[in-house]
TIRO-2110 file (N, C-alpha, C; in Angstrom, 1 decimal):
// TIRO-2110
-26.7, 19.9, 8.9, N, 1, A
-25.4, 19.6, 9.5, CA, 1, A
-25.4, 19.3, 10.9, C, 1, A
-24.6, 18.4, 11.4, N, 2, A
-24.7, 18.0, 12.8, CA, 2, A
-23.4, 18.6, 13.5, C, 2, A
-23.8, 19.1, 14.7, N, 3, A
-22.6, 19.8, 15.6, CA, 3, A
-22.7, 19.2, 16.9, C, 3, A
-21.7, 19.0, 17.6, N, 4, A
-21.6, 18.7, 19.1, CA, 4, A
-21.1, 19.9, 19.8, C, 4, A
-22.0, 20.4, 20.7, N, 5, A
-21.6, 21.5, 21.5, CA, 5, A
-21.4, 21.0, 23.0, C, 5, A
-20.2, 21.4, 23.4, N, 6, A
-19.9, 20.9, 24.8, CA, 6, A
-19.9, 22.1, 25.8, C, 6, A
-20.6, 22.0, 27.0, N, 7, A
-20.6, 23.0, 27.9, CA, 7, A
-20.5, 22.4, 29.2, C, 7, A
-19.5, 22.7, 30.1, N, 8, A
-19.2, 22.1, 31.3, CA, 8, A
-19.2, 20.6, 31.3, C, 8, A
-18.5, 20.1, 30.3, N, 9, A
-18.4, 18.5, 30.2, CA, 9, A
-19.6, 17.8, 29.6, C, 9, A
-20.7, 18.5, 29.4, N, 10, A
-21.9, 17.9, 28.9, CA, 10, A
-22.0, 18.2, 27.3, C, 10, A
-22.2, 17.0, 26.6, N, 11, A
-22.4, 17.3, 25.1, CA, 11, A
-23.8, 17.4, 24.6, C, 11, A
-24.1, 18.3, 23.7, N, 12, A
-25.4, 18.4, 23.1, CA, 12, A
-25.2, 18.3, 21.7, C, 12, A
-26.2, 17.4, 21.1, N, 13, A
-26.1, 17.2, 19.5, CA, 13, A
-27.0, 18.3, 19.0, C, 13, A
-26.4, 19.2, 18.1, N, 14, A
-27.3, 20.2, 17.5, CA, 14, A
-27.3, 19.9, 16.0, C, 14, A
-28.4, 19.8, 15.5, N, 15, A
-28.6, 19.6, 14.1, CA, 15, A
-29.4, 20.8, 13.5, C, 15, A
-28.8, 21.2, 12.3, N, 16, A
-29.4, 22.3, 11.4, CA, 16, A
-29.7, 21.7, 10.1, C, 16, A
-31.0, 21.6, 9.7, N, 17, A
-31.2, 20.9, 8.4, CA, 17, A
-31.2, 22.1, 7.3, C, 17, A
-31.6, 21.6, 6.0, N, 18, A
-31.4, 22.5, 4.9, CA, 18, A
-32.3, 23.6, 5.0, C, 18, A
-33.4, 23.5, 5.7, N, 19, A
-34.5, 24.6, 6.0, CA, 19, A
-34.1, 25.4, 7.1, C, 19, A
-33.0, 25.3, 7.8, N, 20, A
-32.5, 26.0, 8.9, CA, 20, A
-33.4, 25.7, 10.2, C, 20, A
-34.0, 24.5, 10.1, N, 21, A
-34.7, 24.1, 11.3, CA, 21, A
-33.6, 23.4, 12.3, C, 21, A
-33.7, 23.7, 13.6, N, 22, A
-32.8, 23.3, 14.6, CA, 22, A
-33.4, 22.3, 15.5, C, 22, A
-32.6, 21.3, 15.8, N, 23, A
-33.0, 20.3, 17.0, CA, 23, A
-31.8, 20.3, 17.9, C, 23, A
-32.0, 20.2, 19.2, N, 24, A
-30.9, 20.0, 20.2, CA, 24, A
-31.4, 18.7, 20.9, C, 24, A
-30.5, 17.7, 20.8, N, 25, A
-30.7, 16.4, 21.4, CA, 25, A
-32.0, 15.8, 20.9, C, 25, A
-32.4, 16.1, 19.7, N, 26, A
-33.6, 15.5, 19.1, CA, 26, A
-34.9, 16.3, 19.3, C, 26, A
-34.8, 17.4, 20.1, N, 27, A
-35.9, 18.3, 20.5, CA, 27, A
-35.8, 19.5, 19.6, C, 27, A
-37.0, 19.8, 18.8, N, 28, A
-37.1, 20.9, 17.9, CA, 28, A
-36.9, 22.2, 18.8, C, 28, A
-36.1, 23.2, 18.3, N, 29, A
-36.0, 24.4, 18.9, CA, 29, A
-36.2, 25.5, 17.8, C, 29, A
-36.9, 26.5, 18.3, N, 30, A
-37.3, 27.7, 17.4, CA, 30, A
-36.1, 28.8, 17.7, C, 30, A
-35.3, 29.0, 16.7, N, 31, A
-34.0, 29.9, 16.9, CA, 31, A
-34.1, 30.8, 15.7, C, 31, A
-33.7, 32.1, 16.2, N, 32, A
-33.4, 33.1, 15.2, CA, 32, A
-32.2, 34.0, 15.8, C, 32, A
-31.2, 34.1, 15.1, N, 33, A
-30.0, 34.8, 15.6, CA, 33, A
-29.5, 35.8, 14.6, C, 33, A
-29.3, 37.0, 15.2, N, 34, A
-28.9, 38.1, 14.3, CA, 34, A
-27.8, 38.9, 15.0, C, 34, A
-26.9, 39.2, 14.2, N, 35, A
-25.7, 40.1, 14.8, CA, 35, A
-26.1, 41.4, 14.9, C, 35, A
-25.8, 42.2, 16.0, N, 36, A
-26.1, 43.5, 16.1, CA, 36, A
-24.8, 44.3, 15.9, C, 36, A
-24.7, 45.1, 14.8, N, 37, A
-23.6, 45.9, 14.5, CA, 37, A
-22.4, 45.0, 14.1, C, 37, A
-21.1, 45.7, 14.4, N, 38, A
-20.0, 44.9, 14.1, CA, 38, A
-19.3, 44.3, 15.3, C, 38, A
-19.7, 44.5, 16.4, N, 39, A
-19.3, 43.8, 17.6, CA, 39, A
-19.8, 42.4, 17.8, C, 39, A
-19.2, 41.5, 18.6, N, 40, A
-19.7, 40.2, 18.7, CA, 40, A
-20.9, 40.0, 19.6, C, 40, A
-21.9, 40.9, 19.4, N, 41, A
-23.1, 41.0, 20.1, CA, 41, A
-24.3, 40.5, 19.2, C, 41, A
-25.1, 39.7, 19.7, N, 42, A
-26.2, 39.0, 18.9, CA, 42, A
-27.5, 39.2, 19.7, C, 42, A
-28.6, 39.3, 18.8, N, 43, A
-29.9, 39.1, 19.3, CA, 43, A
-30.4, 37.7, 19.0, C, 43, A
-30.8, 37.0, 20.1, N, 44, A
-31.2, 35.6, 19.9, CA, 44, A
-32.6, 35.5, 20.3, C, 44, A
-33.4, 35.0, 19.5, N, 45, A
-34.8, 34.6, 19.9, CA, 45, A
-34.8, 33.1, 20.0, C, 45, A
-35.0, 32.5, 21.2, N, 46, A
-35.0, 31.2, 21.5, CA, 46, A
-36.4, 30.7, 22.0, C, 46, A
-37.1, 30.0, 21.1, N, 47, A
-38.5, 29.6, 21.5, CA, 47, A
-39.3, 30.9, 21.9, C, 47, A
-39.1, 31.9, 21.1, N, 48, A
-39.9, 33.1, 21.2, CA, 48, A
-39.4, 34.2, 22.3, C, 48, A
-38.4, 33.6, 23.1, N, 49, A
-38.0, 34.5, 24.2, CA, 49, A
-36.6, 35.2, 23.6, C, 49, A
-36.6, 36.5, 23.9, N, 50, A
-35.5, 37.3, 23.4, CA, 50, A
-34.3, 37.4, 24.4, C, 50, A
-33.1, 37.3, 23.9, N, 51, A
-31.9, 37.3, 24.7, CA, 51, A
-30.8, 38.0, 23.9, C, 51, A
-29.9, 38.8, 24.7, N, 52, A
-28.8, 39.5, 24.1, CA, 52, A
-27.7, 38.5, 24.5, C, 52, A
-26.8, 38.2, 23.4, N, 53, A
-25.7, 37.4, 23.5, CA, 53, A
-24.4, 37.9, 23.1, C, 53, A
-23.4, 37.8, 23.9, N, 54, A
-22.1, 38.2, 23.5, CA, 54, A
-21.2, 36.9, 23.3, C, 54, A
-20.7, 36.8, 22.1, N, 55, A
-20.0, 35.5, 21.8, CA, 55, A
-18.6, 35.9, 21.2, C, 55, A
-17.5, 35.5, 21.9, N, 56, A
-16.3, 35.7, 21.4, CA, 56, A
-15.4, 34.4, 21.2, C, 56, A
-14.7, 34.4, 20.1, N, 57, A
-14.0, 33.2, 19.7, CA, 57, A
-12.7, 33.2, 20.6, C, 57, A
-12.4, 31.9, 21.2, N, 58, A
-11.3, 31.8, 21.9, CA, 58, A
-10.3, 31.2, 21.0, C, 58, A
-9.7, 30.0, 21.5, N, 59, A
-8.9, 29.3, 20.5, CA, 59, A
-9.5, 28.1, 19.9, C, 59, A
-9.2, 27.8, 18.6, N, 60, A
-9.6, 26.7, 17.9, CA, 60, A
-11.2, 26.7, 17.8, C, 60, A
-11.9, 25.7, 18.4, N, 61, A
-13.3, 25.5, 18.4, CA, 61, A
-14.0, 25.9, 19.6, C, 61, A
-13.4, 26.7, 20.4, N, 62, A
-13.9, 27.2, 21.8, CA, 62, A
-14.4, 28.7, 21.7, C, 62, A
-15.4, 29.0, 22.4, N, 63, A
-16.1, 30.3, 22.5, CA, 63, A
-16.5, 30.6, 23.9, C, 63, A
-16.4, 31.9, 24.2, N, 64, A
-16.9, 32.4, 25.5, CA, 64, A
-18.2, 33.1, 25.1, C, 64, A
-19.3, 32.6, 25.7, N, 65, A
-20.7, 33.0, 25.4, CA, 65, A
-21.2, 33.6, 26.7, C, 65, A
-21.7, 34.8, 26.7, N, 66, A
-22.3, 35.5, 27.8, CA, 66, A
-23.8, 35.7, 27.4, C, 66, A
-24.6, 35.0, 28.2, N, 67, A
-26.0, 35.1, 28.0, CA, 67, A
-26.7, 35.3, 29.4, C, 67, A
-27.6, 36.3, 29.5, N, 68, A
-28.2, 36.5, 30.8, CA, 68, A
-27.2, 36.7, 32.0, C, 68, A
-26.1, 37.4, 31.7, N, 69, A
-25.1, 37.7, 32.7, CA, 69, A
-24.2, 36.6, 33.0, C, 69, A
-24.5, 35.3, 32.5, N, 70, A
-23.7, 34.1, 32.8, CA, 70, A
-22.8, 33.8, 31.7, C, 70, A
-21.4, 33.7, 32.0, N, 71, A
-20.4, 33.4, 31.1, CA, 71, A
-20.2, 31.8, 31.0, C, 71, A
-20.3, 31.3, 29.8, N, 72, A
-20.0, 30.0, 29.6, CA, 72, A
-18.9, 29.7, 28.5, C, 72, A
-18.1, 28.7, 28.7, N, 73, A
-17.2, 28.2, 27.7, CA, 73, A
-17.8, 27.2, 26.9, C, 73, A
-18.0, 27.4, 25.5, N, 74, A
-18.6, 26.4, 24.8, CA, 74, A
-17.6, 25.9, 23.7, C, 74, A
-17.5, 24.6, 23.4, N, 75, A
-16.7, 24.1, 22.4, CA, 75, A
-17.6, 23.4, 21.4, C, 75, A
-17.4, 23.8, 20.2, N, 76, A
-18.3, 23.3, 19.1, CA, 76, A
-17.4, 22.6, 18.0, C, 76, A
-17.9, 21.4, 17.7, N, 77, A
-17.2, 20.6, 16.6, CA, 77, A
-18.3, 20.1, 15.7, C, 77, A
-18.0, 20.2, 14.4, N, 78, A
-19.0, 19.5, 13.6, CA, 78, A
-18.7, 18.0, 13.6, C, 78, A
-19.5, 17.2, 13.0, N, 79, A
-19.4, 15.7, 13.0, CA, 79, A
-18.0, 15.4, 12.4, C, 79, A
-17.5, 16.0, 11.4, N, 80, A
-16.4, 15.6, 10.7, CA, 80, A
-15.2, 15.9, 11.5, C, 80, A
-15.2, 17.0, 12.3, N, 81, A
-14.0, 17.4, 13.1, CA, 81, A
-14.0, 16.4, 14.3, C, 81, A
-15.1, 16.0, 14.9, N, 82, A
-15.2, 15.0, 15.9, CA, 82, A
-14.6, 13.8, 15.5, C, 82, A
-14.9, 13.3, 14.3, N, 83, A
-14.3, 12.1, 13.8, CA, 83, A
-12.7, 12.1, 13.7, C, 83, A
-12.4, 13.3, 13.1, N, 84, A
-10.9, 13.5, 13.0, CA, 84, A
-10.2, 13.5, 14.4, C, 84, A
-10.8, 14.1, 15.3, N, 85, A
-10.2, 14.2, 16.7, CA, 85, A
-10.2, 12.8, 17.3, C, 85, A
-11.2, 12.1, 17.2, N, 86, A
-11.3, 10.8, 17.6, CA, 86, A
-10.3, 9.9, 16.9, C, 86, A
-10.1, 10.0, 15.7, N, 87, A
-9.0, 9.3, 15.0, CA, 87, A
-7.7, 9.6, 15.5, C, 87, A
-7.4, 10.9, 15.9, N, 88, A
-6.1, 11.2, 16.4, CA, 88, A
-5.9, 10.6, 17.8, C, 88, A
-6.9, 10.6, 18.5, N, 89, A
-6.9, 10.0, 19.9, CA, 89, A
-6.6, 8.5, 19.8, C, 89, A
-7.1, 7.8, 18.8, N, 90, A
-6.8, 6.4, 18.6, CA, 90, A
-5.5, 6.0, 18.3, C, 90, A
-4.8, 7.0, 17.6, N, 91, A
-3.5, 6.8, 17.1, CA, 91, A
-2.4, 7.2, 18.3, C, 91, A
-2.9, 7.7, 19.3, N, 92, A
-1.9, 8.3, 20.3, CA, 92, A
-1.5, 7.0, 21.2, C, 92, A
-0.8, 6.0, 20.6, N, 93, A
-0.2, 5.0, 21.4, CA, 93, A
1.3, 5.1, 21.3, C, 93, A
2.0, 4.3, 22.3, N, 94, A
3.4, 4.5, 22.3, CA, 94, A
4.0, 3.2, 21.7, C, 94, A
5.2, 3.4, 21.3, N, 95, A
6.0, 2.3, 20.8, CA, 95, A
5.6, 1.7, 19.5, C, 95, A
6.3, 1.0, 18.7, N, 96, A
6.0, 0.4, 17.5, CA, 96, A
5.7, 1.2, 16.3, C, 96, A
5.5, 0.6, 15.2, N, 97, A
5.1, 1.4, 14.0, CA, 97, A
3.6, 1.8, 14.0, C, 97, A
3.4, 3.1, 13.5, N, 98, A
2.0, 3.4, 13.4, CA, 98, A
1.8, 3.9, 11.8, C, 98, A
0.6, 3.7, 11.4, N, 99, A
0.2, 4.3, 10.1, CA, 99, A
-0.7, 5.4, 10.4, C, 99, A
-0.4, 6.5, 9.7, N, 100, A
-1.3, 7.6, 9.7, CA, 100, A
-2.2, 7.6, 8.5, C, 100, A
-3.5, 7.3, 8.8, N, 101, A
-4.5, 7.1, 7.7, CA, 101, A
-5.3, 8.4, 7.6, C, 101, A
-5.9, 8.5, 6.4, N, 102, A
-6.8, 9.6, 6.1, CA, 102, A
-8.2, 9.3, 6.8, C, 102, A
-8.6, 10.2, 7.7, N, 103, A
-9.9, 10.0, 8.4, CA, 103, A
-11.0, 10.2, 7.6, C, 103, A
-10.8, 10.9, 6.5, N, 104, A
-11.9, 11.2, 5.5, CA, 104, A
-11.3, 11.3, 4.1, C, 104, A
-12.1, 11.1, 3.1, N, 105, A
-11.6, 11.3, 1.7, CA, 105, A
-11.2, 12.8, 1.5, C, 105, A
-10.2, 13.0, 0.7, N, 106, A
-9.8, 14.3, 0.4, CA, 106, A
-8.7, 14.4, -0.6, C, 106, A
-8.2, 15.7, -0.6, N, 107, A
-7.0, 16.0, -1.4, CA, 107, A
-5.8, 16.4, -0.6, C, 107, A
-4.7, 15.7, -0.8, N, 108, A
-3.5, 16.1, -0.1, CA, 108, A
-3.0, 17.5, -0.7, C, 108, A
-3.0, 18.5, 0.3, N, 109, A
-2.6, 19.8, -0.1, CA, 109, A
-1.1, 20.0, 0.3, C, 109, A
-0.5, 19.6, 1.4, N, 110, A
0.9, 19.6, 1.7, CA, 110, A
1.3, 18.4, 2.5, C, 110, A
2.5, 18.0, 2.3, N, 111, A
3.2, 17.0, 3.1, CA, 111, A
4.4, 17.7, 3.7, C, 111, A
4.3, 17.9, 5.0, N, 112, A
5.2, 18.7, 5.8, CA, 112, A
6.5, 18.0, 6.2, C, 112, A
6.6, 16.7, 6.0, N, 113, A
7.8, 15.9, 6.6, CA, 113, A
8.3, 15.0, 5.4, C, 113, A
9.4, 14.5, 5.6, N, 114, A
10.0, 13.5, 4.8, CA, 114, A
10.5, 12.3, 5.6, C, 114, A
10.8, 11.2, 4.9, N, 115, A
11.4, 10.1, 5.5, CA, 115, A
12.6, 10.4, 6.3, C, 115, A
12.5, 9.7, 7.5, N, 116, A
13.7, 9.8, 8.6, CA, 116, A
13.6, 11.2, 9.3, C, 116, A
12.7, 12.0, 9.0, N, 117, A
12.5, 13.2, 9.9, CA, 117, A
12.2, 12.8, 11.3, C, 117, A
12.7, 13.5, 12.4, N, 118, A
12.2, 13.4, 13.7, CA, 118, A
11.1, 14.3, 13.9, C, 118, A
10.0, 14.0, 14.5, N, 119, A
8.9, 14.8, 14.8, CA, 119, A
8.5, 14.7, 16.1, C, 119, A
7.9, 15.7, 16.7, N, 120, A
7.4, 15.7, 18.0, CA, 120, A
5.9, 15.5, 18.1, C, 120, A
5.4, 15.2, 19.2, N, 121, A
3.9, 15.0, 19.4, CA, 121, A
3.2, 16.2, 19.1, C, 121, A
2.1, 16.2, 18.2, N, 122, A
1.3, 17.4, 17.8, CA, 122, A
1.9, 18.2, 16.7, C, 122, A
3.0, 17.7, 16.2, N, 123, A
3.6, 18.4, 14.9, CA, 123, A
2.7, 18.1, 13.6, C, 123, A
2.5, 19.1, 12.9, N, 124, A
1.8, 18.9, 11.6, CA, 124, A
2.5, 18.0, 10.7, C, 124, A
1.9, 17.0, 10.1, N, 125, A
2.5, 16.1, 9.2, CA, 125, A
2.0, 16.3, 7.8, C, 125, A
0.7, 16.3, 7.6, N, 126, A
0.0, 16.4, 6.3, CA, 126, A
-1.2, 17.3, 6.4, C, 126, A
-1.4, 18.2, 5.4, N, 127, A
-2.6, 19.0, 5.3, CA, 127, A
-3.5, 18.3, 4.3, C, 127, A
-4.7, 17.9, 4.6, N, 128, A
-5.7, 17.3, 3.9, CA, 128, A
-6.9, 18.2, 3.6, C, 128, A
-7.2, 18.4, 2.4, N, 129, A
-8.5, 19.2, 2.1, CA, 129, A
-9.7, 18.3, 1.9, C, 129, A
-10.8, 18.6, 2.5, N, 130, A
-12.0, 17.9, 2.4, CA, 130, A
-13.1, 18.8, 2.6, C, 130, A
-14.0, 18.8, 1.7, N, 131, A
-15.3, 19.7, 1.8, CA, 131, A
-14.8, 21.1, 1.9, C, 131, A
-13.8, 21.6, 1.2, N, 132, A
-13.4, 22.9, 1.1, CA, 132, A
-12.8, 23.4, 2.5, C, 132, A
-12.4, 22.5, 3.3, N, 133, A
-11.7, 22.8, 4.6, CA, 133, A
-10.4, 22.1, 4.7, C, 133, A
-9.4, 22.7, 5.2, N, 134, A
-8.0, 22.1, 5.3, CA, 134, A
-8.1, 21.4, 6.7, C, 134, A
-7.6, 20.2, 6.8, N, 135, A
-7.4, 19.4, 8.0, CA, 135, A
-6.1, 19.1, 8.2, C, 135, A
-5.5, 19.6, 9.4, N, 136, A
-4.1, 19.5, 9.8, CA, 136, A
-4.0, 18.2, 10.5, C, 136, A
-3.4, 17.2, 9.8, N, 137, A
-3.2, 15.8, 10.6, CA, 137, A
-1.8, 15.9, 11.2, C, 137, A
-1.9, 15.7, 12.5, N, 138, A
-0.6, 15.8, 13.4, CA, 138, A
-0.1, 14.5, 13.9, C, 138, A
1.2, 14.6, 14.3, N, 139, A
1.8, 13.4, 14.9, CA, 139, A
1.2, 13.1, 16.4, C, 139, A
0.8, 11.7, 16.5, N, 140, A
0.1, 11.4, 17.7, CA, 140, A
1.2, 11.3, 18.9, C, 140, A
2.5, 11.3, 18.5, N, 141, A
3.6, 11.1, 19.5, CA, 141, A
4.9, 11.4, 18.8, C, 141, A
5.9, 11.5, 19.6, N, 142, A
7.2, 11.8, 19.1, CA, 142, A
7.6, 10.6, 18.3, C, 142, A
8.2, 10.7, 17.1, N, 143, A
8.4, 9.6, 16.3, CA, 143, A
9.6, 10.0, 15.2, C, 143, A
9.8, 8.9, 14.5, N, 144, A
10.7, 9.2, 13.3, CA, 144, A
9.7, 8.7, 12.1, C, 144, A
9.8, 9.6, 11.0, N, 145, A
8.9, 9.4, 9.9, CA, 145, A
9.5, 8.1, 9.1, C, 145, A
8.6, 7.2, 8.7, N, 146, A
9.0, 6.0, 8.0, CA, 146, A
8.8, 6.4, 6.5, C, 146, A
7.9, 5.5, 5.9, N, 147, A
7.6, 5.8, 4.5, CA, 147, A
6.5, 6.7, 4.3, C, 147, A
6.7, 7.7, 3.5, N, 148, A
5.8, 8.7, 3.1, CA, 148, A
5.1, 8.2, 1.8, C, 148, A
3.7, 8.0, 1.8, N, 149, A
3.1, 7.4, 0.6, CA, 149, A
2.3, 8.3, -0.2, C, 149, A
2.2, 9.5, 0.1, N, 150, A
1.5, 10.5, -0.7, CA, 150, A
2.3, 11.8, -1.0, C, 150, A
1.8, 12.5, -1.9, N, 151, A
2.5, 13.8, -2.2, CA, 151, A
1.3, 14.8, -2.6, C, 151, A
1.6, 16.1, -2.5, N, 152, A
0.6, 17.2, -2.7, CA, 152, A
0.0, 16.8, -4.1, C, 152, A
-1.3, 17.0, -4.1, N, 153, A
-2.2, 16.9, -5.3, CA, 153, A
-2.9, 15.3, -5.4, C, 153, A
-2.4, 14.5, -4.5, N, 154, A
-2.9, 13.1, -4.5, CA, 154, A
-4.4, 13.2, -3.9, C, 154, A
-5.3, 12.4, -4.4, N, 155, A
-6.5, 12.1, -3.9, CA, 155, A
-6.6, 10.9, -3.1, C, 155, A
-7.1, 11.0, -1.9, N, 156, A
-7.0, 9.8, -1.0, CA, 156, A
-8.4, 9.4, -0.5, C, 156, A
-8.6, 8.1, -0.2, N, 157, A
-9.8, 7.7, 0.2, CA, 157, A
-9.7, 7.5, 1.8, C, 157, A
-10.8, 7.5, 2.4, N, 158, A
-10.9, 7.4, 4.0, CA, 158, A
-10.2, 6.0, 4.2, C, 158, A
-9.3, 6.1, 5.2, N, 159, A
-8.6, 4.8, 5.7, CA, 159, A
-7.3, 4.5, 4.9, C, 159, A
-7.1, 5.4, 3.9, N, 160, A
-5.8, 5.2, 3.1, CA, 160, A
-4.6, 5.6, 3.9, C, 160, A
-3.6, 4.8, 3.9, N, 161, A
-2.3, 5.2, 4.6, CA, 161, A
-1.6, 6.3, 3.9, C, 161, A
-1.3, 7.4, 4.7, N, 162, A
-0.6, 8.5, 4.2, CA, 162, A
0.9, 8.4, 4.4, C, 162, A
1.3, 8.0, 5.6, N, 163, A
2.7, 7.8, 6.0, CA, 163, A
2.7, 6.9, 7.2, C, 163, A
3.9, 6.5, 7.5, N, 164, A
4.1, 5.6, 8.7, CA, 164, A
5.1, 6.3, 9.6, C, 164, A
5.0, 6.0, 11.0, N, 165, A
5.7, 6.5, 12.0, CA, 165, A
6.5, 5.4, 12.6, C, 165, A
7.8, 5.4, 12.7, N, 166, A
8.6, 4.4, 13.4, CA, 166, A
9.0, 4.7, 14.8, C, 166, A
8.8, 3.8, 15.7, N, 167, A
9.3, 4.0, 17.0, CA, 167, A
9.0, 5.4, 17.7, C, 167, A
9.8, 5.7, 18.6, N, 168, A
9.7, 7.0, 19.3, CA, 168, A
11.0, 7.8, 19.1, C, 168, A
11.0, 9.1, 18.8, N, 169, A
12.0, 9.8, 18.6, CA, 169, A
12.9, 10.1, 20.0, C, 169, A
END
């Protein structure tokens, strides 16, 4: 699985293969991580050097990590979430009709809007399940819902139009 870890605006590509081998930006790293008790404290062996790490979840995909007395804010996305977020950014244009398309193949779990509903930017429109995870597809701008082309239980392909957004609300 590939992840993108962002620290202070710098992205690192972290890959974990099926044998739990880890590479960071293509360079092999020897990693062993174990939780200590029930608190968010971990023992980290990184290239055979031992570190105590405190990691607490902030909001969404952000974490505060304290290692060696230094606090870092780390944002972690897997490849799929990165593609989803990039697709949302591409849709965030003003004016005209937009099509909300499935960024990945999946199953429509919920349709949270109906035709002619006014929605605000960031409002949840459709919940799409893919790879056992629910993806919340949101409005890229304030709009009026046009045609809704899916219903709960529908299987969709990547790029399939789920609904349209008309103008700005």
